[in-house]
N, C-alpha and C positions, 0 to 999 in steps of 0.2 A: 813383307812388312809394308804397310801403306804409309807413304809420305806424299803430301800434296799441299797446294796453297788453296785456302778458302777465299783469300783476297791475294791476287797476284803481286809479286814484288814490284815496288816503285809505283803502285797505284796512287794517283792524285785525285782527291775528291774535294768538291766544294758544296755538296748537298747530300742528303740521305740517299742510301742505296743498298743493293744486295750483291753479294758475290755470286759466282756460279754454283749450282748444286753439285755436290760431290757424293757419289755412291760409296758408302762405307760398309755395305752388306758383306763384302768379302773379307773383312778384317777378322782375324782369328779371335782376339780377346775383347774387342770393341771398347778398349780404353785407350785414350789419345792424349798426347801432350799438345796443347795449342800454344802458339807463341804469337803475341801481337808485337810487332816491330814498327815503331813510329820513327821515320827517318827524317821528316821535315815538317815544320809547322810555321805559323805566324803567331804573334802574341795575342792574348785575350781571346781564346777560343777553346772549345772542348770537343772531345771525341768519345762516343759511347758505341761499343761493339758488343752485339749479342749473337749467340749461335742458336739457330733454329733447326728443327727437325721435321722430316716428312717421310711418310710411308711410300709414297709414289713419285716424289720429285716435283709434283704439281700443286698439291694442297699442303700448306705449311701450317704448323701449329701456331696459335695466336700469341703465345708467350715463349720467350727464349728458354732453352734448357740450361744455358750457362751464359754468363756475361762477365766481361772484364770490368773492372772498376773504371769510372770516368777518368779520362786522361787529358792532360793539358800540356805535356812536355814531350820531347823526344825521349824514348826509352824502349826497353824490350821487357815484356811481361809474360810469364808462363801461366798456364791454367790447365788443370787436368779435367778431362771430360770422360765420364763413364757412361757408356750406352749399353752395357751388358744387360741391364734389367729392361731394355726396351728393344727386344728382338724384331718387332714389327716395323721399327723406324730404320729405313735403309739409306736415307739422304740427309745431309747436313749442309747448311750454308751460313755465311756470315751476313749480318745486317748492321749497318752503321748509321748513326745520326751525328750531325755536326752542328755546332752553335758558335756564334761570334758575337762579341759585344765590345764596347769601348770606342776608341777613336779609329779614324781611317776607314778603309773599305769594310762594308758589312758582310762581305763574302768570305766564309771560312776557307782554309786551304790545309789539307793534311796529305802527306805522302806516307803510306804505311802498307803493311802486308800482314796477313794472318796465315801462319804455317800450321799444318796438322801433321803429326807423326804418331803412328801407332806405337804404344808402349809394349815392348816384347814381354811375353808371358814369363820368361825366366826372371826378368827384373822384378816383376810383381811377386813371384814366388819367393825371391830372396828378401824382399822388403817385408813380407808377411803382414801382420795386422797393423803395422805402423803406417801403412799407406792410407791417406784420406783422399777420396776423389769426390768431385762435384757431380 
């Protein structure tokens, strides 16, 4: 079962950027639970995190295949990602955008990570038709 970080733990960012490419081609079911964990912030700022895919790890799709809702606070947010209908896509990575407004420094600061964990096939079989994935 595949478990990895799309953005390593305790990553501190002040500008837009990309996490490392992760090869998910060996995952059995290609359905993943993503977890965005924001551990530190400053006030009056926002974080947008999207997940992008690539067939070769070099050329990335222009639009994200999944995205977390825009965030403003410390929190932990789950998101299901289903790549089972995209067998040609072998790599995923996170991309983030940050924004800051208001008083004080204009430079945003977020400390966060994005975890990826493959959802075991037996859990999906037990859940049946009630499972909705993005």
